[in-house]
Each structure stands twice: as structure tokens, then as C-alpha cells.
ROFIVO-411488 format. One record per atom (N, C-alpha, C, O): residue in one letter; x, y, z; atom name. Coordinates in steps of 0.05 Angstrom, whole numbers. Layout:
! ROFIVO-411488
 aa      u      v      w at
  a      X      Y      Z CA
...
***
This chain:
! ROFIVO-411488
 aa      u      v      w at
  m    336   -377   -297  N
  m    309   -387   -289 CA
  m    297   -367   -270  C
  m    310   -356   -252  O
  i    271   -363   -273  N
  i    256   -344   -257 CA
  i    235   -359   -240  C
  i    222   -377   -250  O
  e    233   -351   -215  N
  e    213   -362   -197 CA
  e    199   -339   -184  C
  e    210   -317   -182  O
  l    174   -343   -175  N
  l    160   -324   -159 CA
  l    158   -334   -130  C
  l    151   -357   -125  O
  r    165   -316   -112  N
  r    163   -322    -83 CA
  r    143   -302    -71  C
  r    144   -278    -77  O
  k    125   -312    -55  N
  k    106   -295    -42 CA
  k    121   -274    -25  C
  k    138   -281     -9  O
  a    115   -248    -30  N
  a    128   -227    -16 CA
  a    118   -227     13  C
  a     96   -235     19  O
  t    135   -217     31  N
  t    128   -214     59 CA
  t    130   -185     67  C
  t    140   -168     51  O
  i    121   -178     90  N
  i    123   -151    100 CA
  i    152   -141     99  C
  i    157   -118     94  O
  k    170   -159    104  N
  k    199   -151    104 CA
  k    208   -143     76  C
  k    228   -128     73  O
  d    193   -151     55  N
  d    200   -144     27 CA
  d    189   -116     19  C
  d    198   -105     -2  O
  r    171   -105     34  N
  r    157    -81     25 CA
  r    177    -57     22  C
  r    175    -42      3  O
  k    195    -54     41  N
  k    214    -31     39 CA
  k    231    -33     14  C
  k    236    -13      1  O
  k    241    -57      8  N
  k    258    -59    -16 CA
  k    242    -55    -41  C
  k    252    -44    -61  O
  a    216    -64    -41  N
  a    199    -59    -64 CA
  a    196    -29    -69  C
  a    197    -20    -92  O
  y    193    -14    -48  N
  y    191     15    -49 CA
  y    217     27    -60  C
  y    217     44    -78  O
  q    240     18    -50  N
  q    266     27    -59 CA
  q    270     21    -88  C
  q    279     39   -103  O
  w    264     -3    -97  N
  w    267    -10   -125 CA
  w    250      7   -143  C
  w    259     15   -165  O
  l    226     14   -134  N
  l    207     29   -151 CA
  l    216     58   -154  C
  l    215     69   -176  O
  y    225     70   -132  N
  y    230     99   -133 CA
  y    259    108   -132  C
  y    265    131   -137  O
  f    278     89   -125  N
  f    305     98   -121 CA
  f    326     81   -134  C
  f    349     81   -126  O
  s    319     65   -155  N
  s    339     49   -169 CA
  s    351     65   -192  C
  s    343     88   -197  O
  d    370     53   -206  N
  d    382     67   -230 CA
  d    362     67   -253  C
  d    368     79   -274  O
  f    339     54   -250  N
  f    319     54   -271 CA
  f    295     72   -263  C
  f    278     79   -280  O
  s    295     81   -238  N
  s    272     96   -227 CA
  s    268    123   -240  C
  s    245    131   -245  O
  d    290    137   -247  N
  d    286    164   -258 CA
  d    269    162   -283  C
  d    251    179   -287  O
  f    273    143   -300  N
  f    257    140   -325 CA
  f    228    134   -317  C
  f    210    147   -328  O
  l    223    115   -299  N
  l    196    108   -292 CA
  l    182    131   -277  C
  l    158    136   -282  O
  n    196    144   -260  N
  n    185    167   -245 CA
  n    176    189   -264  C
  n    155    201   -261  O
  q    193    195   -283  N
  q    187    216   -303 CA
  q    161    209   -318  C
  q    145    227   -323  O
  l    157    184   -325  N
  l    134    176   -340 CA
  l    108    182   -324  C
  l     87    187   -336  O
  q    110    181   -298  N
  q     87    186   -281 CA
  q     86    215   -270  C
  q     69    222   -254  O
  g    105    231   -279  N
  g    104    260   -271 CA
  g    118    265   -245  C
  g    114    287   -233  O
  y    133    246   -234  N
  y    147    251   -209 CA
  y    174    263   -214  C
  y    188    258   -234  O
  t    182    280   -195  N
  t    210    290   -194 CA
  t    221    283   -166  C
  t    206    272   -150  O
  s    246    289   -161  N
  s    257    282   -135 CA
  s    243    297   -113  C
  s    245    290    -89  O
  d    229    319   -120  N
  d    216    335   -100 CA
  d    188    325    -93  C
  d    177    333    -72  O
  n    176    308   -109  N
  n    148    300   -104 CA
  n    144    270   -105  C
  n    122    260   -109  O
  l    165    255   -100  N
  l    163    225    -99 CA
  l    144    217    -76  C
  l    145    229    -55  O
  p    128    196    -81  N
  p    112    186    -58 CA
  p    130    178    -35  C
  p    151    166    -39  O
  s    121    183    -11  N
  s    135    175     13 CA
  s    131    145     17  C
  s    113    133      5  O
  y    147    134     35  N
  y    143    105     41 CA
  y    115    101     53  C
  y    102     81     48  O
  k    106    120     69  N
  k     79    119     81 CA
  k     57    118     59  C
  k     38    103     61  O
  e     61    134     39  N
  e     42    134     16 CA
  e     43    107      1  C
  e     22     97     -6  O
  f     67     97     -2  N
  f     70     71    -15 CA
  f     55     49      1  C
  f     42     32    -10  O
  q     58     51     28  N
  q     45     32     45 CA
  q     14     33     43  C
  q      0     13     44  O
  s      4     57     38  N
  s    -25     59     35 CA
  s    -34     49      8  C
  s    -57     38      6  O
  d    -17     50    -13  N
  d    -23     39    -39 CA
  d    -20      8    -38  C
  d    -36     -7    -49  O
  y      2     -1    -26  N
  y      8    -29    -23 CA
  y      4    -37      6  C
  y     23    -40     21  O
  e    -21    -41     13  N
  e    -29    -47     40 CA
  e    -17    -74     49  C
  e     -6    -89     33  O
  d    -19    -79     75  N
  d     -7   -104     86 CA
  d    -15   -129     71  C
  d      1   -147     68  O
  y    -41   -131     63  N
  y    -50   -156     51 CA
  y    -35   -163     26  C
  y    -34   -187     19  O
  f    -22   -144     12  N
  f     -6   -150    -11 CA
  f     19   -167     -3  C
  f     30   -182    -19  O
  f     27   -163     22  N
  f     51   -176     32 CA
  f     46   -199     52  C
  f     64   -213     60  O
  t     21   -201     61  N
  t     14   -223     80 CA
  t     -3   -244     68  C
  t     -4   -267     79  O
  g    -16   -238     46  N
  g    -34   -258     34 CA
  g    -61   -260     48  C
  g    -76   -279     43  O
  s    -67   -242     66  N
  s    -91   -243     82 CA
  s   -116   -237     66  C
  s   -138   -244     75  O
  q   -114   -224     43  N
  q   -137   -218     27 CA
  q   -130   -222     -3  C
  q   -130   -204    -19  O
  e   -124   -247     -9  N
  e   -114   -253    -37 CA
  e   -135   -246    -58  C
  e   -128   -243    -81  O
  e   -160   -244    -51  N
  e   -181   -237    -70 CA
  e   -178   -207    -78  C
  e   -189   -199    -98  O
  r   -164   -191    -62  N
  r   -159   -163    -67 CA
  r   -133   -158    -81  C
  r   -130   -139    -97  O
  g   -113   -175    -76  N
  g    -87   -171    -89 CA
  g    -65   -185    -73  C
  g    -68   -193    -50  O
  r    -41   -187    -87  N
  r    -18   -201    -74 CA
  r      7   -193    -89  C
  r      7   -190   -114  O
  c     29   -190    -75  N
  c     55   -184    -86 CA
  c     73   -209    -85  C
  c     71   -225    -67  O
  y     90   -212   -105  N
  y    109   -233   -107 CA
  y    136   -221   -114  C
  y    138   -201   -128  O
  i    157   -233   -102  N
  i    184   -225   -109 CA
  i    193   -242   -133  C
  i    189   -267   -133  O
  i    204   -230   -153  N
  i    215   -244   -176 CA
  i    244   -252   -168  C
  i    260   -235   -162  O
  v    249   -278   -169  N
  v    274   -289   -161 CA
  v    288   -301   -185  C
  v    276   -317   -200  O
  s    313   -294   -189  N
  s    330   -306   -210 CA
  s    348   -327   -197  C
  s    361   -323   -177  O
  r    348   -350   -210  N
  r    366   -372   -202 CA
  r    384   -377   -226  C
  r    375   -386   -247  O
  k    410   -371   -222  N
  k    429   -374   -244 CA
  k    456   -382   -233  C
  k    466   -370   -214  O
  n    467   -403   -244  N
  n    494   -413   -236 CA
  n    496   -418   -206  C
  n    516   -412   -193  O
  g    475   -429   -194  N
  g    474   -435   -166 CA
  g    469   -411   -148  C
  g    469   -414   -123  O
  k    465   -388   -160  N
  k    460   -364   -144 CA
  k    431   -355   -145  C
  k    418   -359   -166  O
  t    421   -345   -123  N
  t    394   -335   -122 CA
  t    394   -306   -117  C
  t    409   -296    -99  O
  d    378   -291   -132  N
  d    378   -262   -129 CA
  d    349   -251   -132  C
  d    336   -258   -152  O
  d    340   -235   -113  N
  d    314   -222   -116 CA
  d    318   -199   -136  C
  d    335   -182   -132  O
  i    303   -199   -158  N
  i    308   -180   -179 CA
  i    284   -161   -185  C
  i    287   -143   -201  O
  g    262   -165   -172  N
  g    239   -148   -178 CA
  g    214   -156   -163  C
  g    215   -175   -147  O
  i    193   -143   -170  N
  i    167   -149   -157 CA
  i    145   -149   -179  C
  i    146   -134   -198  O
  i    126   -166   -175  N
  i    103   -168   -192 CA
  i     79   -172   -173  C
  i     80   -186   -153  O
  s     57   -159   -181  N
  s     33   -161   -164 CA
  s      8   -163   -181  C
  s      8   -155   -205  O
  y    -13   -172   -169  N
  y    -39   -170   -181 CA
  y    -57   -155   -162  C
  y    -54   -157   -137  O
  t    -76   -140   -172  N
  t    -94   -124   -156 CA
  t   -122   -127   -168  C
  t   -126   -125   -192  O
  s   -142   -133   -151  N
  s   -169   -138   -161 CA
  s   -191   -122   -147  C
  s   -213   -122   -156  O
  f   -184   -109   -125  N
  f   -205    -96   -108 CA
  f   -222    -76   -124  C
  f   -245    -71   -116  O
  h   -211    -64   -145  N
  h   -225    -43   -159 CA
  h   -237    -51   -186  C
  h   -247    -35   -201  O
  l   -235    -77   -192  N
  l   -242    -87   -218 CA
  l   -267   -106   -218  C
  l   -274   -117   -197  O
  q   -279   -108   -241  N
  q   -302   -126   -244 CA
  q   -293   -155   -238  C
  q   -269   -161   -238  O
  d   -313   -172   -234  N
  d   -308   -200   -227 CA
  d   -291   -214   -249  C
  d   -294   -209   -272  O
  k   -272   -230   -240  N
  k   -254   -247   -256 CA
  k   -234   -230   -272  C
  k   -222   -241   -291  O
  i   -230   -205   -265  N
  i   -210   -188   -278 CA
  i   -190   -179   -256  C
  i   -198   -173   -234  O
  t   -165   -179   -263  N
  t   -144   -169   -245 CA
  t   -124   -152   -261  C
  t   -124   -153   -286  O
  e   -108   -136   -247  N
  e    -89   -119   -260 CA
  e    -61   -126   -249  C
  e    -57   -129   -225  O
  f    -42   -128   -267  N
  f    -14   -133   -259 CA
  f      2   -107   -258  C
  f     -4    -88   -273  O
  d     21   -108   -240  N
  d     41    -86   -239 CA
  d     68   -100   -235  C
  d     69   -121   -221  O
  i     89    -90   -247  N
  i    115   -103   -245 CA
  i    137    -82   -247  C
  i    134    -62   -262  O
  w    158    -85   -231  N
  w    182    -69   -235 CA
  w    206    -85   -226  C
  w    204   -102   -208  O
  l    228    -79   -239  N
  l    253    -93   -233 CA
  l    271    -75   -217  C
  l    268    -51   -217  O
  k    289    -87   -202  N
  k    305    -72   -182 CA
  k    326    -54   -195  C
  k    334    -34   -182  O
  e    334    -60   -219  N
  e    354    -43   -232 CA
  e    355    -48   -262  C
  e    344    -68   -272  O
  r    366    -29   -276  N
  r    367    -30   -305 CA
  r    380    -55   -316  C
  r    372    -65   -337  O
  s    401    -66   -302  N
  s    415    -90   -311 CA
  s    396   -114   -312  C
  s    403   -134   -324  O
  c    374   -113   -299  N
  c    355   -136   -299 CA
  c    336   -134   -323  C
  c    321   -153   -327  O
  t    336   -113   -337  N
  t    318   -110   -360 CA
  t    331   -123   -385  C
  t    355   -126   -387  O
  g    314   -130   -404  N
  g    323   -140   -430 CA
  g    332   -169   -431  C
  g    343   -178   -450  O
  h    325   -184   -409  N
  h    333   -212   -408 CA
  h    308   -231   -409  C
  h    311   -255   -408  O
  g    285   -219   -411  N
  g    260   -235   -411 CA
  g    250   -242   -384  C
  g    230   -257   -381  O
  y    262   -231   -363  N
  y    253   -237   -336 CA
  y    224   -228   -331  C
  y    208   -243   -319  O
  g    218   -204   -340  N
  g    191   -194   -336 CA
  g    170   -211   -351  C
  g    149   -217   -339  O
  t    176   -218   -375  N
  t    157   -234   -391 CA
  t    153   -261   -377  C
  t    130   -270   -374  O
  k    174   -274   -367  N
  k    172   -299   -353 CA
  k    156   -297   -327  C
  k    140   -314   -321  O
  a    161   -275   -313  N
  a    146   -270   -287 CA
  a    116   -266   -293  C
  a    100   -277   -278  O
  i    110   -252   -314  N
  i     82   -247   -321 CA
  i     68   -274   -328  C
  i     46   -279   -319  O
  l     82   -290   -344  N
  l     70   -316   -351 CA
  l     66   -334   -327  C
  l     45   -348   -325  O
  q     84   -334   -308  N
  q     81   -350   -284 CA
  q     58   -340   -267  C
  q     42   -355   -257  O
  l     56   -313   -263  N
  l     34   -303   -247 CA
  l      8   -307   -261  C
  l    -12   -313   -248  O
  a      7   -304   -287  N
  a    -18   -309   -303 CA
  a    -28   -337   -298  C
  a    -52   -342   -295  O
  s    -10   -356   -298  N
  s    -17   -384   -293 CA
  s    -30   -387   -265  C
  s    -49   -401   -261  O
  r    -18   -374   -245  N
  r    -28   -376   -218 CA
  r    -56   -364   -215  C
  r    -73   -375   -203  O
  i    -59   -340   -227  N
  i    -85   -327   -223 CA
  i   -107   -340   -240  C
  i   -130   -339   -233  O
  k    -99   -353   -262  N
  k   -119   -368   -277 CA
  k   -130   -390   -260  C
  k   -154   -396   -260  O
  d   -113   -404   -245  N
  d   -121   -425   -226 CA
  d   -139   -414   -204  C
  d   -154   -429   -192  O
  m   -138   -388   -199  N
  m   -154   -375   -178 CA
  m   -182   -367   -190  C
  m   -199   -358   -175  O
  g   -186   -370   -216  N
  g   -212   -364   -228 CA
  g   -213   -338   -244  C
  g   -234   -332   -254  O
  y   -191   -324   -247  N
  y   -190   -300   -263 CA
  y   -190   -308   -293  C
  y   -178   -329   -300  O
  d   -202   -292   -310  N
  d   -201   -298   -338 CA
  d   -190   -275   -355  C
  d   -188   -278   -380  O
  k   -183   -253   -342  N
  k   -173   -230   -357 CA
  k   -154   -214   -339  C
  k   -160   -210   -315  O
  v   -132   -206   -351  N
  v   -112   -189   -337 CA
  v   -109   -164   -353  C
  v   -107   -164   -378  O
  i   -107   -141   -339  N
  i   -101   -116   -353 CA
  i    -75   -104   -343  C
  i    -66   -110   -320  O
  m    -62    -89   -360  N
  m    -38    -73   -352 CA
  m    -40    -47   -367  C
  m    -51    -45   -389  O
  r    -29    -26   -354  N
  r    -31      1   -366 CA
  r     -4     15   -365  C
  r     -1     35   -350  O
  p     16      6   -380  N
  p     42     19   -380 CA
  p     41     46   -395  C
  p     23     51   -411  O
  s     59     63   -388  N
  s     62     88   -403 CA
  s     66     83   -432  C
  s     80     64   -440  O
  k     54     99   -449  N
  k     58     95   -478 CA
  k     87    100   -486  C
  k     96     93   -508  O
  h    103    112   -469  N
  h    131    118   -474 CA
  h    150     95   -465  C
  h    173     95   -471  O
  n    139     76   -450  N
  n    155     54   -440 CA
  n    154     31   -460  C
  n    142     10   -455  O
  k    167     35   -483  N
  k    166     16   -505 CA
  k    177    -12   -498  C
  k    166    -32   -507  O
  m    198    -13   -482  N
  m    209    -39   -474 CA
  m    189    -55   -458  C
  m    186    -79   -463  O
  a    175    -42   -440  N
  a    155    -56   -424 CA
  a    132    -66   -442  C
  a    123    -88   -439  O
  i    123    -49   -459  N
  i    100    -56   -477 CA
  i    108    -80   -494  C
  i     92    -99   -497  O
  r    132    -81   -505  N
  r    141   -104   -520 CA
  r    141   -130   -503  C
  r    133   -151   -512  O
  s    151   -127   -478  N
  s    152   -150   -460 CA
  s    124   -160   -454  C
  s    119   -185   -454  O
  y    105   -142   -449  N
  y     78   -151   -443 CA
  y     65   -164   -467  C
  y     50   -183   -464  O
  k     70   -153   -490  N
  k     59   -166   -514 CA
  k     71   -193   -519  C
  k     57   -211   -529  O
  k     97   -197   -513  N
  k    109   -223   -515 CA
  k     95   -243   -497  C
  k     94   -267   -503  O
  a     85   -234   -474  N
  a     71   -251   -455 CA
  a     43   -256   -463  C
  a     28   -271   -450  O
  g     34   -244   -486  N
  g      7   -250   -496 CA
  g    -13   -227   -493  C
  g    -36   -231   -502  O
  f     -6   -205   -482  N
  f    -24   -182   -479 CA
  f    -30   -170   -507  C
  f    -12   -170   -524  O
  v    -54   -161   -511  N
  v    -62   -147   -535 CA
  v    -71   -119   -528  C
  v    -83   -114   -507  O
  e    -66   -100   -546  N
  e    -74    -73   -542 CA
  e   -103    -69   -549  C
  e   -112    -79   -571  O
  e   -118    -56   -532  N
  e   -146    -51   -537 CA
  e   -153    -23   -528  C
  e   -138    -10   -515  O
  g   -177    -14   -537  N
  g   -188     11   -527 CA
  g   -200      6   -500  C
  g   -213    -14   -495  O
  l   -196     25   -482  N
  l   -207     22   -455 CA
  l   -236     32   -453  C
  l   -242     54   -460  O
  e   -253     14   -444  N
  e   -280     21   -437 CA
  e   -282     18   -407  C
  e   -287     -4   -397  O
  p   -277     39   -391  N
  p   -274     37   -362 CA
  p   -296     21   -348  C
  p   -291      5   -331  O
  a   -321     26   -357  N
  a   -344     12   -343 CA
  a   -343    -18   -348  C
  a   -357    -33   -334  O
  s   -329    -27   -368  N
  s   -327    -56   -374 CA
  s   -306    -70   -356  C
  s   -305    -94   -355  O
  y   -289    -54   -343  N
  y   -268    -66   -327 CA
  y   -269    -58   -298  C
  y   -266    -75   -280  O
  y   -275    -33   -292  N
  y   -274    -23   -265 CA
  y   -301    -24   -252  C
  y   -322    -21   -265  O
  l   -302    -29   -226  N
  l   -326    -28   -210 CA
  l   -336      1   -211  C
  l   -320     20   -212  O
  p   -362      6   -211  N
  p   -373     33   -215 CA
  p   -361     54   -195  C
  p   -356     76   -203  O
  e   -356     46   -171  N
  e   -346     65   -151 CA
  e   -316     72   -155  C
  e   -306     90   -142  O
  y   -303     58   -173  N
  y   -274     63   -179 CA
  y   -269     74   -206  C
  y   -246     81   -213  O
  v   -289     77   -223  N
  v   -285     86   -250 CA
  v   -272    113   -251  C
  v   -251    117   -265  O
  d   -282    133   -236  N
  d   -270    160   -236 CA
  d   -241    160   -226  C
  d   -225    175   -237  O
  e   -236    144   -206  N
  e   -209    143   -194 CA
  e   -188    131   -212  C
  e   -165    140   -213  O
  f   -195    110   -227  N
  f   -176     94   -242 CA
  f   -177     97   -272  C
  f   -159     87   -286  O
  a   -198    108   -283  N
  a   -202    109   -312 CA
  a   -179    122   -327  C
  a   -172    114   -349  O
  d   -167    143   -315  N
  d   -145    157   -329 CA
  d   -118    144   -327  C
  d    -99    152   -340  O
  g   -115    124   -310  N
  g    -89    110   -306 CA
  g    -69    127   -291  C
  g    -74    150   -284  O
  d    -46    115   -287  N
  d    -24    129   -272 CA
  d    -11    152   -288  C
  d      1    170   -276  O
  c    -14    151   -314  N
  c      0    171   -331 CA
  c    -19    192   -341  C
  c    -11    209   -358  O
  g    -44    193   -332  N
  g    -63    213   -340 CA
  g    -76    206   -367  C
  g    -68    186   -380  O
  p    -96    221   -374  N
  p   -112    215   -398 CA
  p    -94    213   -423  C
  p    -79    231   -429  O
  g    -96    190   -437  N
  g    -81    186   -461 CA
  g    -51    180   -457  C
  g    -37    178   -476  O
  g    -42    177   -432  N
  g    -14    173   -426 CA
  g     -5    144   -425  C
  g     18    139   -423  O
  d    -24    126   -427  N
  d    -17     98   -425 CA
  d    -28     82   -449  C
  d    -43     92   -465  O
  v    -20     57   -449  N
  v    -30     37   -468 CA
  v    -46     17   -452  C
  v    -36      6   -432  O
  f    -70     12   -461  N
  f    -87     -7   -447 CA
  f    -83    -35   -459  C
  f    -89    -39   -483  O
  l    -74    -54   -443  N
  l    -67    -81   -452 CA
  l    -84   -101   -437  C
  l    -89    -98   -413  O
  v    -92   -122   -451  N
  v   -109   -143   -440 CA
  v    -97   -170   -446  C
  v    -88   -175   -469  O
  l    -96   -187   -427  N
  l    -88   -215   -430 CA
  l   -113   -232   -424  C
  l   -123   -232   -402  O
  y   -122   -248   -443  N
  y   -144   -266   -439 CA
  y   -133   -293   -432  C
  y   -117   -305   -446  O
  l   -142   -303   -409  N
  l   -132   -329   -398 CA
  l   -150   -352   -407  C
  l   -144   -375   -400  O
***
């Protein structure tokens, strides 16, 4: 069983560790062009994932949740999922998700976490979610499609606020490096 717990400031360091230093990170880092020599620092991570993601002080801009597995009476934090809206048109948000290690993949945890967060943000008034995984991350793409995402062509001006189009239109993987997915709520 999967649950989402609101992340706290105390969770930010482990979220950073899971993203850049787990047994799954080398694959994810490569997809974004990172090597061990140019990984973002914790300070850079903090500027991308500002305090409000972990305090809930600006939920209209974004929020992080810890993905919690409950199995056989045991509880384990297994990943993070977030929504971000500060850069997007009204009623649109973007999800990001990563699991703490490779052994957490392939069990449907990501799909279940996405569905739970989608339900929460629908209740907040959002009607569309986007995700932009690397086109090489086939396992993630399958998981997102299981959660109801559909692949579409990106029209940046239809999703991003005008002041953010140039910054975000190419995605984390550069021009043509990702798959643009949309979930209609």
C-alpha cells in the first residue's frame, strides 16, 4: 500500500540524496547530461526546491510529498513526488517523481503515487497535469501512461506562462530529449 505524506524541511536532504546519489541515480543523471563532476550541489537543489515545497507555505506554487510504503506492518519512505505550478498557465501543474533506489521500481509504486497526487490536486482546482520524462526512460513513460497520461505535442505557449516559455520549453533533457505527457483531470 502506498500513501503520500507531506514532506518537511527535514526531508529535503534525503530527497536530494535519492535524486543524485542512489543506485538508480547514474541512469537518471546520464539522461540529463550530468556526470559525477557536474552534479547539482545541495545548494542548487535548494534553490530549485525552495522551502515552500517542504513547508506548504505556498501550495499554489508547488508542494513535495514523501511516498510511503506500508507493507507487512512496516513503513518505509521510498520516494518523492511533487507538483509545481509557478511557471504554468492557470489550472495546470507539473509532476516530478523519483524513487530512492532501483529496488523500488517495477512494483507500481510510482503509478499509485501519481494517481493519489492527481486526486489531491484535482480537489485543489487543477484540471491538467504535465510530465516530461526523458524519451529514454521507457519504464517511467510506461508508468505514467498507466496512470492515464497521454503523449502529445508540446505547444509551450499553451502551457507555460509567457515569462517562463524560454526557460522551460526545452525541458530538462534539451530539445527533443523528452516526451511530453498530459493527464486530463
